[in-house]
N, C-alpha and C positions, 0 to 999 in steps of 0.2 A: 504494500499500500504505499506507493511512493508520492502520490499527489492527493489532492482533495476530491477528485472525481472518482478515483478508486474507493475512497471511503464512502461517498455518497452512494455510489452504486451498491456497494455492500449493505449500507443501510437499508435502502430501497429494497433489496432482496429479502432482508431479514423482516421488513415490515410485512412483505407479502407472505412470507412463510408463516408469520405469526397470524395473519388473517385467514389463511388457508386453514391452519390448526382450529381456530376459532370456528370457521366456517363448517368444517367437517364434523364438528362436535355437536352442532345443533341437532341433527337428526337423532343422534344418540340420546342426547337430553329430553327430546320429545318422544322417545321409545318407538321410533320409527323403523329402526333397523332390526329384521329378524336375525337369529342365530345364525352365523356364517363364519367362515375361517379366513375372510379377508378384510372385513371392515368393523372396527369395533375395539373394546377391551378384550382380548383374546387371552385370557389366562385360565388355568384348570377349572376354577369354580364358576366361571362363566358357562361352561358347557355342562354343567350338572343339570340345569332344568331352564325353561324358558324364564320362570320368575327370578332365577339368578341372572340370567343374561341380561334382561331389561333393567333390573335393580343395579348391576354392576356398571352397565354402561350408561344408564341415566347419571348416576352419581359420578362416574368417571368423565361423562361428556362435561359436566360443569367444571371440573378442575382442568380438562382440557381447554375449555373455553376461557378460562381466567389465564391459563398459561399462554395461550395463544395472543391474548390482549397484552401480557407483559412482555412477551416475545417481540410483538409489534412496537411497543414503547422502547425497547432496548434499540431496535431497528431505528425509530426516530431520533433517539439520542445520538446514534452514530451518524445518521443522516444528516442531522443540522448542527451537531457538534462533533465534528469528525475526530476521532482519536487517530493517533498517528502511531507508525512503528509497531513494535510488538504488543503494545498494549491493544489496539484494534485488532490485532490478528487473534490474540487470547479472547477478548471479548465477543468478537463476531463469530469464533469458532466454537467457542465453549459455553457461553451464556445460554444460548437456546437450549443446547443439551441438558445443563443442569436445571433449568427451569422445567423441562419436560420430565425429568427423573423426579423433581420435587412434587410434580403434579400426580405422579404414579403412586408414590408412597401412601398417601391417604386412602387411595383407592384399594390398594392391597390390604391395608388394615381393615378397610370396610367390608371385603371380600372374606376375611378370616371369620366374620360373625354369621355368615350365611351357611345354609345347609351343604354338606359335603355330598350328600346323595339326593337324588330326586325323591320327593314325598316326605322328606322330614322337615 
């Protein structure tokens, strides 16, 4: 990232990625996505039952939506107040991943309290 244009482009990409994460979380929150192996919070407890699937994905979707907004804010900061050098690379490359991991932790904790077998 040798010039401001690179930092601005990186910030814009991060903003768009955050908006994408927030956008794809909406159908999960609204319980519109049936059980599948491609889209949603796909952890073992999710596949125990439809009830687990919708509960975990609605709960997780809310955290993913918030994570997406936070990622977009990080992108805006980089876009309009460009960081330079190694700091920009670290923030741009690591911050979104850390934010997503932090969003998944409460979802895993929530799932622990759901039934491990269908019908329980």
